[in-house]
C-alpha positions in Angstrom: 105.0 -21.3 136.9 101.9 -20.5 134.9 102.5 -20.4 131.1 102.2 -17.1 129.3 99.6 -18.6 126.9 97.5 -19.8 129.8 97.6 -16.5 131.6 96.7 -14.7 128.4 93.6 -16.9 127.9 92.5 -16.5 131.5 92.9 -12.7 131.3 91.1 -12.5 128.0 88.2 -14.5 129.3 88.0 -12.3 132.4 87.9 -9.1 130.3 85.5 -10.5 127.8 82.7 -10.9 130.4 82.7 -7.1 130.8 80.6 -6.7 127.7 81.1 -5.0 124.3 80.1 -1.3 124.8 80.3 1.6 127.2 76.8 0.9 128.4 77.9 -2.5 129.7 80.7 -0.9 131.7 78.5 1.9 132.9 76.4 -0.5 135.1 79.4 -1.7 137.1 79.7 -0.7 140.7 82.9 1.1 141.8 84.5 -2.0 143.2 83.7 -4.0 140.1 85.1 -1.2 137.9 88.4 -1.3 139.8 88.5 -5.0 139.5 87.9 -4.7 135.8 90.8 -2.3 135.4 93.0 -4.8 137.2 92.0 -7.6 134.8 92.7 -5.3 131.8 96.1 -4.5 133.2 97.0 -8.3 133.4 95.8 -8.7 129.9 97.8 -5.8 128.6 100.9 -7.1 130.4 100.5 -10.5 128.6 100.0 -8.8 125.2 103.0 -6.5 125.8 105.2 -9.5 126.5 104.1 -11.2 123.2 104.8 -7.9 121.4 108.3 -8.0 122.9 108.9 -11.6 122.0 107.9 -10.9 118.4 109.9 -7.7 118.2 113.0 -9.6 119.5 112.7 -12.3 116.9 112.2 -9.8 114.1 115.4 -8.1 115.3 117.2 -11.4 115.4 116.2 -12.2 111.8 117.2 -8.7 110.7 120.7 -8.6 112.3 123.4 -6.8 110.2 125.2 -10.0 109.2 122.0 -11.1 107.4 122.5 -8.3 104.9 119.8 -7.6 102.4 118.3 -11.0 103.2 117.4 -10.0 106.7 113.7 -9.9 107.5 113.3 -6.1 107.8 115.8 -5.3 105.0 114.1 -7.6 102.5 110.8 -6.0 103.3 112.2 -2.5 102.5 112.7 -1.3 106.1 116.0 0.3 107.2 115.9 -1.4 110.5 113.8 -3.9 112.6 112.7 -1.0 114.7 111.3 0.8 111.6 109.5 -2.4 110.6 107.9 -2.8 114.1 107.0 0.9 114.2 105.2 0.7 110.8 103.4 -2.6 111.5 102.6 -2.1 115.1 101.7 1.6 114.7 103.9 2.5 117.7 106.4 5.3 118.3 110.1 4.9 117.6 111.1 4.8 121.3 108.4 2.2 121.9 109.7 0.0 119.1 113.2 0.3 120.4 112.0 -0.7 123.9 110.2 -3.7 122.5 113.3 -4.9 120.6 115.4 -4.6 123.7 113.0 -6.5 125.9 112.4 -9.2 123.4 116.1 -9.7 122.8 116.8 -9.8 126.6 114.1 -12.4 127.2 115.2 -14.6 124.2 118.9 -14.4 125.2 118.0 -15.3 128.8 116.0 -18.3 127.7 118.8 -19.4 125.4 121.4 -19.1 128.1 119.2 -21.2 130.5 118.8 -23.9 127.8 122.5 -24.1 127.3 123.2 -24.2 131.0 120.7 -27.0 131.4 122.4 -29.0 128.8 119.5 -28.9 126.4 119.7 -28.6 122.6 117.1 -26.7 120.7 115.9 -28.5 117.6 113.3 -27.9 114.9 110.3 -29.8 116.3 108.4 -30.2 113.0 111.3 -30.9 110.6 110.1 -28.1 108.3 112.3 -25.8 106.4 113.2 -22.7 108.5 115.2 -19.6 107.3 118.8 -19.7 108.3 118.3 -16.3 109.9 115.8 -17.8 112.3 117.9 -20.8 113.3 121.2 -18.9 113.7 122.2 -19.3 117.4 121.9 -16.2 119.6 125.0 -14.6 121.1 124.9 -12.4 124.2 124.6 -8.7 123.4 125.2 -7.3 126.9 121.7 -5.8 126.8 121.1 -7.3 130.2 124.3 -7.5 132.4 124.5 -10.4 134.8 123.4 -8.3 137.8 120.0 -7.8 136.1 119.3 -11.5 136.2 116.5 -11.1 138.9 114.8 -8.4 136.8 114.9 -10.5 133.6 113.5 -13.5 135.5 110.7 -11.4 136.9 110.0 -9.9 133.5 110.0 -13.4 131.9 107.5 -14.8 134.4 105.2 -11.8 134.2 105.7 -10.5 137.8 107.4 -7.4 136.5 106.0 -5.1 133.8 108.2 -3.8 131.0 107.8 -0.3 132.2 108.9 -1.2 135.7 111.8 -3.2 134.3 113.1 -0.2 132.4 112.6 2.0 135.4 114.9 -0.1 137.6 117.3 -0.7 134.7 117.7 3.1 134.1 118.0 4.0 137.7 120.6 1.4 138.7 122.5 1.5 135.4 124.1 4.9 136.2 126.6 3.7 138.7 130.4 4.0 138.9 132.9 1.1 138.4 133.3 0.8 142.2 129.9 -0.8 142.7 130.0 -4.6 142.5 127.7 -6.7 140.5 126.7 -8.6 143.7 125.6 -5.3 145.3 123.5 -4.4 142.2 121.9 -7.8 142.2 120.9 -7.5 145.8 119.5 -4.0 145.0 117.4 -5.6 142.2 116.1 -8.3 144.6 115.2 -5.6 147.2 113.3 -3.6 144.6 111.4 -6.6 143.3 110.1 -7.3 146.8 108.7 -3.8 147.0 107.5 -3.6 143.3 104.0 -4.8 144.0 101.6 -1.9 144.0 104.2 0.7 142.9 104.0 2.6 139.7 107.1 2.8 137.3 107.7 6.3 138.5 107.6 5.3 142.2 109.8 2.4 141.5 112.3 4.6 139.6 112.5 7.0 142.5 113.1 4.1 145.0 115.7 2.6 142.7 117.5 5.9 142.3 117.7 6.2 146.0 119.3 2.8 146.3 121.7 3.9 143.5 122.8 6.9 145.6 123.3 4.6 148.6 125.4 2.2 146.7 127.4 4.8 144.7 127.7 7.8 147.1 131.0 8.6 145.3 129.0 9.2 142.2 126.8 11.9 143.7 129.4 14.6 142.7 129.7 13.3 139.2 125.9 13.1 138.6 125.5 16.6 140.1 128.2 18.0 137.8 126.6 16.3 134.8 123.2 17.9 135.5 124.9 21.3 135.8 126.7 20.7 132.5 123.4 19.8 130.8 121.9 23.2 131.5 120.8 25.0 128.4 118.7 27.9 127.2 117.6 28.3 123.5 115.5 31.1 122.1 114.1 31.9 118.7 111.4 33.9 116.8 108.8 31.7 115.1 107.0 32.4 111.8 104.1 34.1 113.7 106.4 36.7 115.2 106.3 35.1 118.7 109.4 34.9 120.8 109.9 31.3 121.9 112.3 29.5 124.2 113.3 26.2 125.6 115.5 25.6 128.7 116.8 22.9 131.0 118.1 23.9 134.5 119.9 22.1 137.2 117.9 21.4 140.4 119.3 24.4 142.3 118.4 26.9 139.6 115.2 25.0 138.7 114.0 25.1 142.3 114.4 28.9 142.3 112.4 29.4 139.1 109.8 26.8 140.1 109.4 28.4 143.5 108.9 31.8 142.0 106.2 30.5 139.5 104.5 28.4 142.2 104.4 31.3 144.6 102.6 33.3 141.9 100.3 30.6 140.6 99.7 28.6 143.8 95.9 29.4 144.1 95.4 28.4 140.5 97.3 25.2 140.8 95.8 23.9 144.0 98.3 25.2 146.5 97.6 25.6 150.2 94.6 27.7 151.1 95.2 31.2 152.5 94.4 32.1 156.1 95.8 35.7 156.2 93.0 38.1 155.0 95.4 40.0 152.6 96.8 36.8 151.2 93.3 35.4 150.8 92.2 38.5 148.9 95.2 38.3 146.6 94.4 34.6 146.0 90.8 35.3 145.2 91.8 38.0 142.7 94.1 35.5 141.0 91.4 32.9 140.8 89.0 35.4 139.3 91.6 36.7 136.8 90.3 36.3 133.2 93.8 35.4 131.9 94.7 31.7 131.6 97.2 30.2 134.0 99.8 30.0 131.2 99.2 33.7 130.3 99.7 34.7 134.0 102.9 32.7 134.1 104.2 34.4 130.9 103.3 37.9 132.2 105.0 37.1 135.6 108.2 36.0 133.8 108.4 39.3 131.9 107.6 41.3 135.1 110.5 39.5 137.0 112.9 40.3 134.1 111.7 44.0 134.2 112.4 44.1 138.0 115.9 42.7 137.4 117.0 45.0 134.6 115.5 48.1 136.2 117.0 47.5 139.7 119.5 49.9 141.2 122.9 48.2 140.9 123.7 49.2 144.5 120.6 47.4 145.9 121.3 44.2 147.8 118.6 41.6 147.3 117.8 38.5 149.3 115.4 39.7 152.0 112.4 38.0 150.3 112.9 35.3 147.6 111.6 31.8 146.9 113.2 29.5 149.5 115.6 26.7 148.5 115.7 24.5 151.5 118.7 22.2 151.9 118.1 19.0 153.9 121.1 17.4 155.6 121.4 15.0 158.5 123.2 16.1 161.6 125.8 13.4 161.2 126.8 14.6 157.7 126.8 18.2 158.9 129.0 17.4 162.0 131.4 15.4 159.9 131.4 18.0 157.1 131.1 15.2 154.6 128.4 13.2 152.8 125.5 14.7 150.9 122.3 16.7 151.3 119.1 17.2 149.4 117.2 20.1 147.9 113.7 20.0 149.4 111.2 18.6 146.9 113.9 17.1 144.6 114.8 13.4 144.7 118.5 13.6 143.8 121.2 14.3 146.4 123.6 17.2 146.1 127.3 17.2 147.2 128.4 18.6 150.5 130.1 21.5 148.7 126.7 22.6 147.5 125.3 22.2 151.0 128.0 24.4 152.4 127.4 27.1 149.8 123.7 27.2 150.6 124.3 27.2 154.4 126.7 30.1 153.9 124.0 32.0 151.9 120.8 31.2 153.9 121.8 29.6 157.2 120.3 26.4 158.5 117.2 25.4 160.4 117.9 22.5 162.7 115.3 19.7 162.6 116.1 16.6 164.7 114.9 13.1 163.9 114.6 10.0 166.0 115.3 6.4 164.9 111.8 6.2 163.5 112.3 9.1 161.2 110.0 11.3 163.3 110.8 15.0 164.0 111.5 15.7 167.7 111.4 18.7 170.0 109.0 20.7 167.9 105.7 19.7 169.5 103.1 22.4 170.5 99.7 22.2 172.2 98.2 24.9 169.9 95.4 25.0 167.4 97.6 25.5 164.3 101.0 24.1 163.4 103.8 26.7 163.8 106.1 27.6 160.9 108.9 25.6 162.5 106.7 22.6 162.8 105.7 22.9 159.1 109.4 23.0 158.1 109.9 19.8 160.1 106.8 18.2 158.5 108.0 19.3 155.0 111.4 17.7 155.6 110.0 14.5 157.1 107.2 13.9 154.6 108.9 15.3 151.4 105.6 16.4 150.0 101.9 15.3 150.1 101.9 11.8 151.7 98.7 10.7 149.9 99.6 7.6 147.9 100.8 8.3 144.3 100.6 12.1 144.8 103.6 14.1 143.6 102.8 17.5 145.0 105.9 19.2 146.6 106.0 20.4 150.3 105.3 24.0 149.1 101.8 22.9 148.1 101.1 21.1 151.3 98.6 21.8 154.1 99.2 20.4 157.7 96.5 17.8 158.5 95.6 16.9 162.1 95.3 13.1 162.3 93.0 13.6 165.3 90.8 16.6 164.8 92.0 19.3 167.2 88.5 20.4 168.3 86.3 17.4 167.7 88.7 14.7 169.1 90.9 17.0 171.2 93.9 16.2 169.0 97.2 17.7 169.9 99.1 19.9 167.5 102.2 17.7 167.8 104.2 17.1 164.6 103.8 13.3 165.1 100.1 13.7 164.9 100.1 15.7 161.7 100.9 14.9 158.0 101.4 17.0 155.0 98.6 16.8 152.3 98.0 18.9 149.2 94.8 20.9 149.2 92.9 18.4 147.0 93.8 15.4 149.1 93.3 17.4 152.4 89.7 18.1 151.2 89.2 14.5 150.1 90.2 13.2 153.6 87.9 15.6 155.4 84.9 15.4 153.0 84.9 11.8 151.8 85.5 9.9 155.1 89.1 8.9 154.6 91.1 8.5 157.8 94.9 8.8 158.4 96.2 6.6 161.2 99.6 6.4 162.9 101.0 3.0 164.1 104.5 2.5 165.4 105.8 5.6 163.7 104.2 4.7 160.3 101.3 6.4 158.7 98.4 4.5 157.0 95.4 5.6 155.0 92.0 3.9 155.7 89.6 4.3 152.7 85.9 4.6 153.2 83.8 1.5 152.7 82.4 3.0 149.5 85.9 2.8 148.0 87.0 -0.5 149.6 84.5 -2.6 151.6 87.4 -4.2 153.5 88.9 -0.9 154.3 92.4 -2.3 153.9 95.0 0.1 155.1 97.2 1.8 152.5 100.8 2.7 153.5 101.7 6.4 153.3 105.5 6.4 153.1 107.6 9.5 153.3 108.8 10.9 150.0 112.1 11.9 151.5 114.6 9.2 150.8 116.7 10.1 153.8 113.9 9.1 156.1 113.9 5.6 154.6 117.6 5.5 155.2 117.2 6.4 158.9 114.5 3.7 159.4 116.5 1.1 157.5 119.6 1.7 159.7 117.4 1.4 162.8 116.0 -2.0 161.6 119.6 -3.3 160.9 120.8 -2.4 164.5 
C-alpha cells in the first residue's frame, strides 16, 4: 500500500505543474482541465486525512482526564474542537468531523498494532508529554461492522465525506440487524463507491439499510412524522417569517403545488398545449423574482382555502402524490411502498390510505426492471407511458442529476422521425429539460444494452467516448434487478 506521505508528494507535484495563476489554467484544454481537477481532488483527500490525524491527536491530548493540563485546555480553549476550529478556521461541525475521523483512524491503527503483537515505543528517546503517550482505549466511534470503511478511509480509497455518508445511512438500524449483515453492506457499498458522490452513496446506503431493516420502516416513518414543525414570527422590519419541516407525504403536496406554479422558471418540462405554453411564457416574462412569485402563490392558496365554501368537496384537481408499490407487496397486503420522487419507503398502512384516496395505476415490470405492456407506435409518449417511465427512472437519468419525475421530459433513444424509432417505453428515458436539450444539441447519445441505459459523451468531452452508466433513481428497480441476478 502506498504511504500517505508518498501519495501527498506525488499529488502535490502533479498539481504544482499547473502553474501559479488563473492565466496558466485558462490555457488548458477541456480534457486537461478535468484531469487537473482530478489531481486536485487527490491532493485534497491527502490533506484532509492529515487534518484528521492531527485533530485526532489534539483530541487525545485534550481528553477530560488530563484536566487543565490537556493540550486544548492549557491553551485556553474549552474543547479540542474549539481549538481546531480556531486554528484551522473551520466550522464547528467540520472540527467535530475531523476529531471523529482522526480518532477512528488512530484507534484502528492502535488495535492493529496490539493484534499484531507489536509494542509502540518512543523512537528517539526524547521527552514526550504523558498526555501524548497515554495508551488509547476504544471509544465506540467506529463499531466493528464499520471495519471495512475504516480500512478504506485509512488507505485513502474512501473520502471522509463518503465515509460519513455510509456511516450515517447504515447507523440508523434496529437491534435485529446483525453486525455481519452490516459489514457485508459496507463491503458492497465500497465496491460501488468509485465515481459516486457522497450524496449518491448516501442514497444507495440508505436503500441497503431499508432492505436490511424492513421492520424499521414504520419506526423511521413515524419519526419523520413526529419531527414535523412550523414556527412563525415577526421580525424587526415588520416582515412575517416562518420556518417549517414536513414529512414526505405533506412535503410532496406542498412541493408539487409550488413546482406546478414555478415549473417554467425552474426548468420544468416544456409546454406543448398552446394555452399552457402561453401561461408558461407569461410566467417567464413576469417581472417578479421566482421567490416573490412563490410567496404570492402561497398567500393565494391560503386565500382560496379560507374563502372556500365549507360544503365544497375538493380533490378533482390537485398536485399528484403517486405511491409506488410492487405487485407482490400489494397482493400480499404487506411490505412497503414509496412516494414518487422521495428515496425513503413508507409503510403499507400509508400505501393503503393513499390507494383508498386516489386509487392505483398498475405498472408492470419484468425481471430487468423494465415496464411492460405499455408500448405504443405513436409519435409522442402517452400519459400512461410517462407514468411508467417516471416510476421506472425515478427522475432524470442523466448522471448526478437530482431533478424529480415531475420535471422530466420523455426522450426517444432512437429519434422517432430521423431513425424511425418506436415510441416504446423501453426506447425512452426521462430527462430534465436542461439535460434533454444537452443530449440533442451537444451530440450526447443514450444507448440501451441488455436492459441497461448508458450515456456516450461526445469526443469533445471525452476523446475515448467511454460509456457512462445511467442507473434508475428508483431503489425498487435495483431490488428487482438484484433479485434476478441472484436467481
